[in-house]
C-alpha positions in Angstrom: -2.3 -14.7 -8.0 -0.4 -13.6 -5.1 -0.2 -17.2 -3.6 1.3 -18.0 -7.0 3.7 -15.2 -7.0 4.9 -16.2 -3.8 5.5 -19.8 -4.5 7.5 -18.9 -7.4 9.7 -16.5 -5.4 8.4 -13.3 -7.4 7.6 -10.1 -5.4 3.8 -10.2 -4.6 2.0 -6.9 -4.1 -1.1 -6.8 -2.7 -3.4 -3.7 -3.7 -5.5 -2.5 -0.7 -8.4 0.0 -2.0 -9.5 2.3 0.8 -13.3 1.9 -0.3 -15.0 1.1 2.9 -14.6 -0.9 6.3 -15.5 -4.4 4.8 -13.0 -3.9 1.8 -10.3 -2.9 4.3 -11.3 -5.7 6.8 -11.1 -8.5 4.0 -7.7 -6.9 2.7 -6.2 -7.4 6.2 -7.5 -10.8 6.1 -5.9 -11.6 2.7 -2.6 -10.2 3.9 -2.6 -12.3 6.9 -3.1 -15.5 4.9 -1.0 -14.7 1.8 1.7 -12.5 3.5 2.6 -10.2 0.5 5.9 -8.8 0.4 4.4 -5.3 0.0 1.0 -3.5 0.2 0.2 -0.9 -2.4 -2.3 1.5 -0.5 -4.9 3.3 -2.8 -5.4 6.1 -2.6 -2.2 7.0 -1.0 -2.8 10.4 0.1 -4.2 9.1 3.6 -1.3 9.4 6.0 -3.0 8.0 9.0 -4.0 4.9 6.7 -0.7 4.3 5.7 0.5 4.2 9.3 -2.3 2.0 10.4 -1.7 -0.5 7.5 2.1 -0.7 8.3 1.2 -1.2 12.1 -1.5 -3.7 11.7 -0.1 -5.7 9.0 3.8 -5.6 9.4 4.1 -5.3 5.9 5.8 -2.7 3.9 3.6 -0.1 2.2 3.6 1.6 -1.1 1.3 4.7 -1.3 -0.5 5.3 -4.7 -3.2 7.0 -6.3 -4.4 10.7 -6.1 -0.6 11.8 -5.7 -0.6 15.1 -7.0 2.5 17.0 -5.3 5.8 16.8 -3.7 3.6 17.6 -0.3 1.7 14.5 -0.8 4.7 12.3 -1.4 6.6 13.6 1.8 3.3 13.1 3.9 3.2 9.5 2.7 6.9 8.9 3.3 6.5 10.4 6.7 3.5 8.2 7.5 5.9 5.1 6.9 5.3 4.4 3.1 8.5 3.0 1.7 7.8 4.3 -1.9 5.1 6.3 -3.4 3.8 5.9 -7.0 2.7 8.6 -9.2 1.6 8.7 -12.8 2.7 12.6 -13.1 6.2 12.4 -14.5 6.9 15.6 -12.9 6.9 14.0 -9.3 9.2 11.3 -10.4 
């Protein structure tokens, strides 16, 4: 799906779920191959991983998932996230 989006000049967002080392490694390989425009990192409450993904891939990061407070948002942005997604409308 990401390849099709890129081919058609549609913004390609790869979701990277921090499940385990294997999932992260596989996602990094996919990012290297497909070169998405943005990576959405889930959960987005782990600042050290936001920084790491940004540094290792060179791709902009959106933090999402388990964002429950303004502090979570500030930590994510401070770690290098370009944006944060949250389902709680009070945080919009």
